[in-house]
Biopython code that builds the backbone (N, CA, C, O; Angstrom):
import numpy as np
from Bio.PDB.StructureBuilder import StructureBuilder

atoms = [
    (1, "MET", "N", (19.306, -20.997, -61.149)),
    (1, "MET", "CA", (17.911, -20.946, -61.547)),
    (1, "MET", "C", (17.591, -19.531, -62.042)),
    (1, "MET", "O", (18.141, -18.540, -61.561)),
    (2, "SER", "N", (16.695, -19.480, -63.006)),
    (2, "SER", "CA", (16.342, -18.186, -63.581)),
    (2, "SER", "C", (14.822, -18.031, -63.619)),
    (2, "SER", "O", (14.069, -18.984, -63.420)),
    (3, "GLN", "N", (14.410, -16.812, -63.876)),
    (3, "GLN", "CA", (12.988, -16.520, -64.013)),
    (3, "GLN", "C", (12.390, -17.326, -65.169)),
    (3, "GLN", "O", (11.253, -17.789, -65.090)),
    (4, "ARG", "N", (13.151, -17.483, -66.220)),
    (4, "ARG", "CA", (12.682, -18.245, -67.385)),
    (4, "ARG", "C", (12.415, -19.708, -66.999)),
    (4, "ARG", "O", (11.418, -20.295, -67.417)),
    (5, "GLN", "N", (13.312, -20.284, -66.202)),
    (5, "GLN", "CA", (13.110, -21.669, -65.745)),
    (5, "GLN", "C", (11.865, -21.773, -64.864)),
    (5, "GLN", "O", (11.085, -22.718, -64.982)),
    (6, "LEU", "N", (11.693, -20.799, -63.991)),
    (6, "LEU", "CA", (10.526, -20.789, -63.114)),
    (6, "LEU", "C", (9.243, -20.710, -63.935)),
    (6, "LEU", "O", (8.277, -21.420, -63.655)),
    (7, "ASP", "N", (9.235, -19.854, -64.938)),
    (7, "ASP", "CA", (8.056, -19.727, -65.799)),
    (7, "ASP", "C", (7.759, -21.033, -66.529)),
    (7, "ASP", "O", (6.600, -21.427, -66.659)),
    (8, "ALA", "N", (8.807, -21.700, -67.004)),
    (8, "ALA", "CA", (8.628, -22.970, -67.716)),
    (8, "ALA", "C", (8.075, -24.044, -66.779)),
    (8, "ALA", "O", (7.195, -24.813, -67.165)),
    (9, "ILE", "N", (8.582, -24.096, -65.567)),
    (9, "ILE", "CA", (8.102, -25.072, -64.585)),
    (9, "ILE", "C", (6.643, -24.788, -64.236)),
    (9, "ILE", "O", (5.830, -25.707, -64.146)),
    (10, "THR", "N", (6.320, -23.519, -64.041)),
    (10, "THR", "CA", (4.950, -23.130, -63.715)),
    (10, "THR", "C", (4.000, -23.529, -64.836)),
    (10, "THR", "O", (2.921, -24.063, -64.581)),
    (11, "GLN", "N", (4.401, -23.271, -66.073)),
    (11, "GLN", "CA", (3.580, -23.651, -67.224)),
    (11, "GLN", "C", (3.407, -25.168, -67.280)),
    (11, "GLN", "O", (2.324, -25.662, -67.593)),
    (12, "SER", "N", (4.462, -25.893, -66.981)),
    (12, "SER", "CA", (4.409, -27.353, -66.978)),
    (12, "SER", "C", (3.427, -27.861, -65.923)),
    (12, "SER", "O", (2.672, -28.799, -66.180)),
    (13, "ILE", "N", (3.433, -27.253, -64.749)),
    (13, "ILE", "CA", (2.506, -27.643, -63.681)),
    (13, "ILE", "C", (1.069, -27.407, -64.124)),
    (13, "ILE", "O", (0.207, -28.269, -63.953)),
    (14, "SER", "N", (0.822, -26.247, -64.688)),
    (14, "SER", "CA", (-0.521, -25.920, -65.154)),
    (14, "SER", "C", (-0.980, -26.897, -66.235)),
    (14, "SER", "O", (-2.127, -27.346, -66.234)),
    (15, "SER", "N", (-0.085, -27.215, -67.143)),
    (15, "SER", "CA", (-0.399, -28.161, -68.214)),
    (15, "SER", "C", (-0.693, -29.551, -67.652)),
    (15, "SER", "O", (-1.637, -30.212, -68.087)),
    (16, "LEU", "N", (0.102, -29.989, -66.698)),
    (16, "LEU", "CA", (-0.129, -31.302, -66.083)),
    (16, "LEU", "C", (-1.477, -31.352, -65.370)),
    (16, "LEU", "O", (-2.177, -32.363, -65.430)),
    (17, "LEU", "N", (-1.840, -30.266, -64.698)),
    (17, "LEU", "CA", (-3.139, -30.226, -64.024)),
    (17, "LEU", "C", (-4.276, -30.337, -65.032)),
    (17, "LEU", "O", (-5.278, -31.002, -64.770)),
    (18, "GLU", "N", (-4.124, -29.689, -66.184)),
    (18, "GLU", "CA", (-5.142, -29.786, -67.232)),
    (18, "GLU", "C", (-5.204, -31.201, -67.795)),
    (18, "GLU", "O", (-6.289, -31.716, -68.066)),
    (19, "GLN", "N", (-4.049, -31.828, -67.971)),
    (19, "GLN", "CA", (-4.020, -33.206, -68.477)),
    (19, "GLN", "C", (-4.666, -34.167, -67.483)),
    (19, "GLN", "O", (-5.378, -35.091, -67.874)),
    (20, "ILE", "N", (-4.412, -33.941, -66.210)),
    (20, "ILE", "CA", (-5.002, -34.787, -65.172)),
    (20, "ILE", "C", (-6.519, -34.672, -65.199)),
    (20, "ILE", "O", (-7.224, -35.658, -64.983)),
    (21, "ALA", "N", (-7.019, -33.475, -65.462)),
    (21, "ALA", "CA", (-8.466, -33.258, -65.499)),
    (21, "ALA", "C", (-9.137, -34.129, -66.554)),
    (21, "ALA", "O", (-10.256, -34.599, -66.346)),
    (22, "GLY", "N", (-8.470, -34.348, -67.675)),
    (22, "GLY", "CA", (-9.067, -35.118, -68.749)),
    (22, "GLY", "C", (-8.619, -36.560, -68.826)),
    (22, "GLY", "O", (-9.025, -37.287, -69.732)),
    (23, "ALA", "N", (-7.787, -36.986, -67.888)),
    (23, "ALA", "CA", (-7.209, -38.333, -67.964)),
    (23, "ALA", "C", (-8.092, -39.360, -67.262)),
    (23, "ALA", "O", (-8.877, -39.033, -66.372)),
    (24, "ASP", "N", (-7.938, -40.607, -67.689)),
    (24, "ASP", "CA", (-8.593, -41.702, -66.988)),
    (24, "ASP", "C", (-7.735, -42.076, -65.777)),
    (24, "ASP", "O", (-6.706, -41.448, -65.526)),
    (25, "VAL", "N", (-8.150, -43.080, -65.041)),
    (25, "VAL", "CA", (-7.460, -43.446, -63.797)),
    (25, "VAL", "C", (-5.995, -43.790, -64.052)),
    (25, "VAL", "O", (-5.112, -43.315, -63.338)),
    (26, "GLU", "N", (-5.733, -44.619, -65.073)),
    (26, "GLU", "CA", (-4.348, -45.002, -65.350)),
    (26, "GLU", "C", (-3.523, -43.804, -65.803)),
    (26, "GLU", "O", (-2.349, -43.682, -65.453)),
    (27, "GLY", "N", (-4.133, -42.932, -66.574)),
    (27, "GLY", "CA", (-3.433, -41.734, -67.025)),
    (27, "GLY", "C", (-3.056, -40.839, -65.863)),
    (27, "GLY", "O", (-1.958, -40.283, -65.820)),
    (28, "ARG", "N", (-3.983, -40.704, -64.916)),
    (28, "ARG", "CA", (-3.689, -39.893, -63.726)),
    (28, "ARG", "C", (-2.561, -40.511, -62.918)),
    (28, "ARG", "O", (-1.708, -39.798, -62.389)),
    (29, "ASP", "N", (-2.555, -41.837, -62.820)),
    (29, "ASP", "CA", (-1.497, -42.513, -62.066)),
    (29, "ASP", "C", (-0.122, -42.222, -62.654)),
    (29, "ASP", "O", (0.866, -42.168, -61.920)),
    (30, "GLU", "N", (-0.049, -42.034, -63.959)),
    (30, "GLU", "CA", (1.224, -41.709, -64.602)),
    (30, "GLU", "C", (1.570, -40.230, -64.464)),
    (30, "GLU", "O", (2.743, -39.870, -64.371)),
    (31, "LEU", "N", (0.546, -39.373, -64.451)),
    (31, "LEU", "CA", (0.782, -37.930, -64.419)),
    (31, "LEU", "C", (1.081, -37.392, -63.020)),
    (31, "LEU", "O", (1.818, -36.417, -62.879)),
    (32, "LEU", "N", (0.523, -38.011, -62.000)),
    (32, "LEU", "CA", (0.701, -37.486, -60.639)),
    (32, "LEU", "C", (2.155, -37.452, -60.176)),
    (32, "LEU", "O", (2.560, -36.456, -59.577)),
    (33, "PRO", "N", (2.964, -38.487, -60.422)),
    (33, "PRO", "CA", (4.379, -38.374, -60.034)),
    (33, "PRO", "C", (5.095, -37.238, -60.773)),
    (33, "PRO", "O", (5.957, -36.569, -60.202)),
    (34, "GLN", "N", (4.737, -37.026, -62.034)),
    (34, "GLN", "CA", (5.330, -35.917, -62.788)),
    (34, "GLN", "C", (4.939, -34.585, -62.159)),
    (34, "GLN", "O", (5.763, -33.678, -62.040)),
    (35, "LEU", "N", (3.668, -34.474, -61.756)),
    (35, "LEU", "CA", (3.194, -33.249, -61.116)),
    (35, "LEU", "C", (3.949, -33.005, -59.812)),
    (35, "LEU", "O", (4.388, -31.886, -59.550)),
    (36, "ASN", "N", (4.100, -34.039, -59.001)),
    (36, "ASN", "CA", (4.835, -33.893, -57.737)),
    (36, "ASN", "C", (6.272, -33.451, -57.983)),
    (36, "ASN", "O", (6.806, -32.619, -57.249)),
    (37, "GLN", "N", (6.895, -34.009, -59.014)),
    (37, "GLN", "CA", (8.270, -33.636, -59.342)),
    (37, "GLN", "C", (8.346, -32.164, -59.756)),
    (37, "GLN", "O", (9.246, -31.443, -59.325)),
    (38, "ARG", "N", (7.416, -31.724, -60.579)),
    (38, "ARG", "CA", (7.415, -30.322, -61.035)),
    (38, "ARG", "C", (7.158, -29.362, -59.874)),
    (38, "ARG", "O", (7.752, -28.285, -59.808)),
    (39, "ILE", "N", (6.280, -29.751, -58.969)),
    (39, "ILE", "CA", (6.005, -28.900, -57.809)),
    (39, "ILE", "C", (7.270, -28.751, -56.969)),
    (39, "ILE", "O", (7.586, -27.656, -56.503)),
    (40, "GLU", "N", (7.985, -29.845, -56.778)),
    (40, "GLU", "CA", (9.241, -29.786, -56.020)),
    (40, "GLU", "C", (10.265, -28.922, -56.750)),
    (40, "GLU", "O", (10.974, -28.137, -56.121)),
    (41, "GLU", "N", (10.347, -29.062, -58.073)),
    (41, "GLU", "CA", (11.268, -28.231, -58.860)),
    (41, "GLU", "C", (10.915, -26.753, -58.712)),
    (41, "GLU", "O", (11.807, -25.910, -58.611)),
    (42, "ARG", "N", (9.627, -26.435, -58.700)),
    (42, "ARG", "CA", (9.204, -25.037, -58.553)),
    (42, "ARG", "C", (9.591, -24.508, -57.173)),
    (42, "ARG", "O", (10.037, -23.369, -57.031)),
    (43, "ARG", "N", (9.413, -25.352, -56.164)),
    (43, "ARG", "CA", (9.778, -24.940, -54.801)),
    (43, "ARG", "C", (11.268, -24.631, -54.718)),
    (43, "ARG", "O", (11.666, -23.620, -54.141)),
    (44, "VAL", "N", (12.086, -25.499, -55.293)),
    (44, "VAL", "CA", (13.539, -25.308, -55.274)),
    (44, "VAL", "C", (13.916, -24.057, -56.067)),
    (44, "VAL", "O", (14.747, -23.265, -55.624)),
    (45, "CYS", "N", (13.313, -23.884, -57.222)),
    (45, "CYS", "CA", (13.613, -22.729, -58.070)),
    (45, "CYS", "C", (13.222, -21.423, -57.368)),
    (45, "CYS", "O", (13.979, -20.452, -57.379)),
    (46, "LEU", "N", (12.043, -21.413, -56.763)),
    (46, "LEU", "CA", (11.628, -20.220, -56.017)),
    (46, "LEU", "C", (12.599, -19.930, -54.881)),
    (46, "LEU", "O", (12.965, -18.778, -54.648)),
    (47, "GLY", "N", (13.012, -20.971, -54.179)),
    (47, "GLY", "CA", (13.975, -20.791, -53.096)),
    (47, "GLY", "C", (15.272, -20.177, -53.584)),
    (47, "GLY", "O", (15.834, -19.294, -52.935)),
    (48, "ALA", "N", (15.748, -20.647, -54.736)),
    (48, "ALA", "CA", (16.989, -20.107, -55.298)),
    (48, "ALA", "C", (16.802, -18.657, -55.733)),
    (48, "ALA", "O", (17.689, -17.828, -55.531)),
    (49, "LEU", "N", (15.660, -18.350, -56.325)),
    (49, "LEU", "CA", (15.419, -16.979, -56.786)),
    (49, "LEU", "C", (15.207, -16.013, -55.620)),
    (49, "LEU", "O", (15.428, -14.810, -55.759)),
    (50, "LEU", "N", (14.784, -16.534, -54.485)),
    (50, "LEU", "CA", (14.631, -15.672, -53.310)),
    (50, "LEU", "C", (15.977, -15.207, -52.766)),
    (50, "LEU", "O", (16.038, -14.268, -51.971)),
    (51, "ASP", "N", (17.048, -15.860, -53.191)),
    (51, "ASP", "CA", (18.392, -15.439, -52.798)),
    (51, "ASP", "C", (18.987, -14.436, -53.777)),
    (51, "ASP", "O", (20.161, -14.084, -53.663)),
    (52, "THR", "N", (18.194, -13.974, -54.736)),
    (52, "THR", "CA", (18.670, -12.998, -55.719)),
    (52, "THR", "C", (18.007, -11.651, -55.457)),
    (52, "THR", "O", (17.246, -11.487, -54.503)),
    (53, "GLU", "N", (18.314, -10.696, -56.323)),
    (53, "GLU", "CA", (17.727, -9.359, -56.182)),
    (53, "GLU", "C", (16.225, -9.356, -56.437)),
    (53, "GLU", "O", (15.539, -8.407, -56.057)),
    (54, "LEU", "N", (15.705, -10.399, -57.070)),
    (54, "LEU", "CA", (14.260, -10.475, -57.304)),
    (54, "LEU", "C", (13.483, -10.478, -55.990)),
    (54, "LEU", "O", (12.352, -9.995, -55.935)),
    (55, "ALA", "N", (14.081, -11.013, -54.947)),
    (55, "ALA", "CA", (13.412, -11.077, -53.651)),
    (55, "ALA", "C", (13.146, -9.689, -53.079)),
    (55, "ALA", "O", (12.321, -9.536, -52.178)),
    (56, "GLN", "N", (13.839, -8.681, -53.596)),
    (56, "GLN", "CA", (13.627, -7.312, -53.129)),
    (56, "GLN", "C", (12.483, -6.626, -53.871)),
    (56, "GLN", "O", (12.010, -5.569, -53.453)),
    (57, "ASP", "N", (12.043, -7.232, -54.969)),
    (57, "ASP", "CA", (10.981, -6.658, -55.797)),
    (57, "ASP", "C", (9.619, -7.104, -55.263)),
    (57, "ASP", "O", (9.218, -8.258, -55.418)),
    (58, "ARG", "N", (8.937, -6.180, -54.646)),
    (58, "ARG", "CA", (7.648, -6.475, -54.020)),
    (58, "ARG", "C", (6.620, -6.995, -55.032)),
    (58, "ARG", "O", (5.854, -7.908, -54.723)),
    (59, "GLU", "N", (6.602, -6.421, -56.226)),
    (59, "GLU", "CA", (5.660, -6.848, -57.269)),
    (59, "GLU", "C", (5.943, -8.284, -57.718)),
    (59, "GLU", "O", (5.016, -9.063, -57.937)),
    (60, "TRP", "N", (7.215, -8.626, -57.852)),
    (60, "TRP", "CA", (7.578, -9.985, -58.250)),
    (60, "TRP", "C", (7.117, -10.977, -57.189)),
    (60, "TRP", "O", (6.558, -12.025, -57.510)),
    (61, "LEU", "N", (7.355, -10.641, -55.926)),
    (61, "LEU", "CA", (6.929, -11.516, -54.835)),
    (61, "LEU", "C", (5.412, -11.705, -54.835)),
    (61, "LEU", "O", (4.914, -12.817, -54.661)),
    (62, "LYS", "N", (4.687, -10.600, -55.035)),
    (62, "LYS", "CA", (3.226, -10.676, -55.072)),
    (62, "LYS", "C", (2.763, -11.528, -56.247)),
    (62, "LYS", "O", (1.839, -12.330, -56.109)),
    (63, "ARG", "N", (3.397, -11.356, -57.395)),
    (63, "ARG", "CA", (3.032, -12.131, -58.584)),
    (63, "ARG", "C", (3.277, -13.627, -58.348)),
    (63, "ARG", "O", (2.455, -14.460, -58.729)),
    (64, "GLN", "N", (4.400, -13.960, -57.725)),
    (64, "GLN", "CA", (4.695, -15.369, -57.447)),
    (64, "GLN", "C", (3.704, -15.955, -56.444)),
    (64, "GLN", "O", (3.306, -17.114, -56.566)),
    (65, "LEU", "N", (3.312, -15.169, -55.469)),
    (65, "LEU", "CA", (2.309, -15.620, -54.508)),
    (65, "LEU", "C", (0.974, -15.855, -55.208)),
    (65, "LEU", "O", (0.303, -16.855, -54.952)),
    (66, "ASP", "N", (0.590, -14.934, -56.091)),
    (66, "ASP", "CA", (-0.658, -15.095, -56.846)),
    (66, "ASP", "C", (-0.619, -16.342, -57.726)),
    (66, "ASP", "O", (-1.604, -17.076, -57.812)),
    (67, "ILE", "N", (0.512, -16.580, -58.374)),
    (67, "ILE", "CA", (0.663, -17.770, -59.220)),
    (67, "ILE", "C", (0.560, -19.031, -58.369)),
    (67, "ILE", "O", (-0.116, -19.987, -58.747)),
    (68, "SER", "N", (1.229, -19.030, -57.221)),
    (68, "SER", "CA", (1.177, -20.197, -56.330)),
    (68, "SER", "C", (-0.250, -20.466, -55.869)),
    (68, "SER", "O", (-0.690, -21.615, -55.829)),
    (69, "ARG", "N", (-0.960, -19.417, -55.527)),
    (69, "ARG", "CA", (-2.349, -19.578, -55.088)),
    (69, "ARG", "C", (-3.236, -20.089, -56.225)),
    (69, "ARG", "O", (-4.102, -20.936, -56.005)),
    (70, "ALA", "N", (-3.022, -19.578, -57.433)),
    (70, "ALA", "CA", (-3.814, -20.035, -58.587)),
    (70, "ALA", "C", (-3.561, -21.514, -58.866)),
    (70, "ALA", "O", (-4.497, -22.266, -59.137)),
    (71, "LEU", "N", (-2.300, -21.931, -58.801)),
    (71, "LEU", "CA", (-1.981, -23.346, -59.006)),
    (71, "LEU", "C", (-2.599, -24.206, -57.904)),
    (71, "LEU", "O", (-3.096, -25.301, -58.168)),
    (72, "ALA", "N", (-2.564, -23.709, -56.681)),
    (72, "ALA", "CA", (-3.158, -24.454, -55.566)),
    (72, "ALA", "C", (-4.667, -24.596, -55.757)),
    (72, "ALA", "O", (-5.226, -25.660, -55.493)),
    (73, "ARG", "N", (-5.329, -23.531, -56.214)),
    (73, "ARG", "CA", (-6.771, -23.605, -56.478)),
    (73, "ARG", "C", (-7.069, -24.616, -57.580)),
    (73, "ARG", "O", (-8.006, -25.407, -57.476)),
    (74, "GLN", "N", (-6.262, -24.578, -58.632)),
    (74, "GLN", "CA", (-6.443, -25.507, -59.747)),
    (74, "GLN", "C", (-6.256, -26.954, -59.263)),
    (74, "GLN", "O", (-7.026, -27.840, -59.634)),
    (75, "GLY", "N", (-5.248, -27.179, -58.449)),
    (75, "GLY", "CA", (-5.012, -28.513, -57.906)),
    (75, "GLY", "C", (-6.120, -28.953, -56.967)),
    (75, "GLY", "O", (-6.538, -30.111, -56.998)),
    (76, "LYS", "N", (-6.599, -28.037, -56.129)),
    (76, "LYS", "CA", (-7.679, -28.368, -55.197)),
    (76, "LYS", "C", (-8.956, -28.700, -55.951)),
    (76, "LYS", "O", (-9.699, -29.595, -55.550)),
    (77, "ALA", "N", (-9.213, -27.987, -57.037)),
    (77, "ALA", "CA", (-10.399, -28.282, -57.845)),
    (77, "ALA", "C", (-10.328, -29.706, -58.393)),
    (77, "ALA", "O", (-11.332, -30.417, -58.414)),
    (78, "GLN", "N", (-9.144, -30.117, -58.835)),
    (78, "GLN", "CA", (-8.976, -31.483, -59.335)),
    (78, "GLN", "C", (-9.148, -32.504, -58.209)),
    (78, "GLN", "O", (-9.770, -33.549, -58.398)),
    (79, "LEU", "N", (-8.596, -32.194, -57.051)),
    (79, "LEU", "CA", (-8.727, -33.090, -55.905)),
    (79, "LEU", "C", (-10.192, -33.244, -55.510)),
    (79, "LEU", "O", (-10.654, -34.356, -55.254)),
    (80, "ASP", "N", (-10.923, -32.132, -55.459)),
    (80, "ASP", "CA", (-12.343, -32.186, -55.118)),
    (80, "ASP", "C", (-13.123, -33.004, -56.140)),
    (80, "ASP", "O", (-14.018, -33.770, -55.783)),
    (81, "LYS", "N", (-12.778, -32.837, -57.410)),
    (81, "LYS", "CA", (-13.440, -33.598, -58.475)),
    (81, "LYS", "C", (-13.199, -35.096, -58.281)),
    (81, "LYS", "O", (-14.118, -35.901, -58.432)),
    (82, "GLN", "N", (-11.969, -35.463, -57.949)),
    (82, "GLN", "CA", (-11.647, -36.875, -57.736)),
    (82, "GLN", "C", (-12.331, -37.418, -56.485)),
    (82, "GLN", "O", (-12.777, -38.565, -56.471)),
    (83, "ARG", "N", (-12.415, -36.612, -55.448)),
    (83, "ARG", "CA", (-13.107, -37.045, -54.226)),
    (83, "ARG", "C", (-14.587, -37.270, -54.498)),
    (83, "ARG", "O", (-15.175, -38.234, -54.008)),
    (84, "ASP", "N", (-15.190, -36.376, -55.283)),
    (84, "ASP", "CA", (-16.598, -36.546, -55.633)),
    (84, "ASP", "C", (-16.807, -37.844, -56.402)),
    (84, "ASP", "O", (-17.765, -38.575, -56.149)),
    (85, "ALA", "N", (-15.912, -38.127, -57.337)),
    (85, "ALA", "CA", (-16.021, -39.363, -58.118)),
    (85, "ALA", "C", (-15.857, -40.579, -57.210)),
    (85, "ALA", "O", (-16.578, -41.567, -57.354)),
    (86, "LEU", "N", (-14.922, -40.506, -56.287)),
    (86, "LEU", "CA", (-14.705, -41.609, -55.354)),
    (86, "LEU", "C", (-15.891, -41.763, -54.414)),
    (86, "LEU", "O", (-16.256, -42.879, -54.045)),
    (87, "GLY", "N", (-16.487, -40.648, -54.029)),
    (87, "GLY", "CA", (-17.665, -40.701, -53.164)),
    (87, "GLY", "C", (-18.790, -41.477, -53.814)),
    (87, "GLY", "O", (-19.476, -42.250, -53.146)),
    (88, "GLY", "N", (-18.989, -41.286, -55.101)),
    (88, "GLY", "CA", (-20.000, -42.042, -55.833)),
    (88, "GLY", "C", (-19.664, -43.516, -55.858)),
    (88, "GLY", "O", (-20.550, -44.365, -55.772)),
    (89, "TYR", "N", (-18.393, -43.817, -55.975)),
    (89, "TYR", "CA", (-17.941, -45.208, -55.983)),
    (89, "TYR", "C", (-18.227, -45.861, -54.635)),
    (89, "TYR", "O", (-18.724, -46.985, -54.569)),
    (90, "ARG", "N", (-17.909, -45.150, -53.576)),
    (90, "ARG", "CA", (-18.132, -45.701, -52.236)),
    (90, "ARG", "C", (-19.618, -45.931, -51.984)),
    (90, "ARG", "O", (-20.014, -46.952, -51.420)),
    (91, "LYS", "N", (-20.429, -44.973, -52.406)),
    (91, "LYS", "CA", (-21.870, -45.115, -52.217)),
    (91, "LYS", "C", (-22.374, -46.344, -52.967)),
    (91, "LYS", "O", (-23.190, -47.104, -52.445)),
    (92, "GLY", "N", (-21.892, -46.537, -54.176)),
    (92, "GLY", "CA", (-22.279, -47.708, -54.962)),
    (92, "GLY", "C", (-21.859, -49.003, -54.290)),
    (92, "GLY", "O", (-22.606, -49.981, -54.286)),
    (93, "ARG", "N", (-20.658, -49.006, -53.722)),
    (93, "ARG", "CA", (-20.173, -50.198, -53.015)),
    (93, "ARG", "C", (-21.055, -50.505, -51.812)),
    (93, "ARG", "O", (-21.361, -51.666, -51.541)),
    (94, "GLN", "N", (-21.465, -49.460, -51.091)),
    (94, "GLN", "CA", (-22.317, -49.665, -49.925)),
    (94, "GLN", "C", (-23.663, -50.247, -50.344)),
    (94, "GLN", "O", (-24.197, -51.131, -49.674)),
    (95, "GLN", "N", (-24.212, -49.750, -51.451)),
    (95, "GLN", "CA", (-25.491, -50.267, -51.920)),
    (95, "GLN", "C", (-25.373, -51.738, -52.309)),
    (95, "GLN", "O", (-26.257, -52.537, -52.001)),
    (96, "VAL", "N", (-24.291, -52.093, -52.979)),
    (96, "VAL", "CA", (-24.070, -53.491, -53.350)),
    (96, "VAL", "C", (-23.979, -54.344, -52.090)),
    (96, "VAL", "O", (-24.541, -55.438, -52.035)),
    (97, "SER", "N", (-23.280, -53.851, -51.089)),
    (97, "SER", "CA", (-23.143, -54.589, -49.834)),
    (97, "SER", "C", (-24.504, -54.802, -49.178)),
    (97, "SER", "O", (-24.779, -55.886, -48.663)),
    (98, "VAL", "N", (-25.350, -53.787, -49.190)),
    (98, "VAL", "CA", (-26.691, -53.908, -48.607)),
    (98, "VAL", "C", (-27.482, -54.974, -49.349)),
    (98, "VAL", "O", (-28.117, -55.825, -48.727)),
    (99, "TYR", "N", (-27.445, -54.933, -50.675)),
    (99, "TYR", "CA", (-28.174, -55.926, -51.469)),
    (99, "TYR", "C", (-27.643, -57.338, -51.227)),
    (99, "TYR", "O", (-28.420, -58.291, -51.168)),
    (100, "GLN", "N", (-26.335, -57.475, -51.087)),
    (100, "GLN", "CA", (-25.759, -58.792, -50.809)),
    (100, "GLN", "C", (-26.237, -59.313, -49.457)),
    (100, "GLN", "O", (-26.552, -60.494, -49.311)),
    (101, "ASN", "N", (-26.287, -58.420, -48.474)),
    (101, "ASN", "CA", (-26.760, -58.825, -47.150)),
    (101, "ASN", "C", (-28.229, -59.226, -47.186)),
    (101, "ASN", "O", (-28.627, -60.177, -46.514)),
    (102, "VAL", "N", (-29.037, -58.511, -47.963)),
    (102, "VAL", "CA", (-30.452, -58.851, -48.095)),
    (102, "VAL", "C", (-30.593, -60.234, -48.718)),
    (102, "VAL", "O", (-31.402, -61.045, -48.268)),
    (103, "GLU", "N", (-29.801, -60.499, -49.758)),
    (103, "GLU", "CA", (-29.860, -61.804, -50.421)),
    (103, "GLU", "C", (-29.432, -62.935, -49.487)),
    (103, "GLU", "O", (-29.950, -64.049, -49.567)),
    (104, "LEU", "N", (-28.489, -62.638, -48.610)),
    (104, "LEU", "CA", (-28.011, -63.657, -47.676)),
    (104, "LEU", "C", (-28.924, -63.796, -46.462)),
    (104, "LEU", "O", (-28.724, -64.679, -45.628)),
    (105, "GLY", "N", (-29.924, -62.926, -46.364)),
    (105, "GLY", "CA", (-30.871, -63.003, -45.258)),
    (105, "GLY", "C", (-30.363, -62.388, -43.977)),
    (105, "GLY", "O", (-30.828, -62.746, -42.895)),
    (106, "LYS", "N", (-29.426, -61.477, -44.071)),
    (106, "LYS", "CA", (-28.880, -60.839, -42.862)),
    (106, "LYS", "C", (-29.663, -59.610, -42.510)),
    (106, "LYS", "O", (-29.352, -58.941, -41.525)),
]
sb = StructureBuilder()
sb.init_structure("model")
sb.init_model(0)
sb.init_chain("A")
sb.init_seg("    ")
for serial, (resi, resn, name, xyz) in enumerate(atoms, 1):
    if name == "N":
        sb.init_residue(resn, " ", resi, " ")
    sb.init_atom(name, np.array(xyz, "f"), 0.0, 1.0, " ", f" {name:<3s}", serial, name[0])
structure = sb.get_structure()
């Protein structure tokens, strides 16, 4: 594994997160497995690079930590967005259930 491969994987993760942000439900279903695969590839690549002289470079380690945190924030923002959308769905379902119960006289 090389720094170039790590950079390419990181860019791919960022790109997938952006695609997920603009995708519909079916699109997200296709993109999420790809995202999980890229995250695993990044973990493996980082592990391999930690066995090289790069692991002795404090600035490189800090930069990788910053990149990991930025990707995590980007992913969490997408997760929160999806939870908010699902929350609206659940609320709508509850309202429909209430109306159905009223119609049934419960």
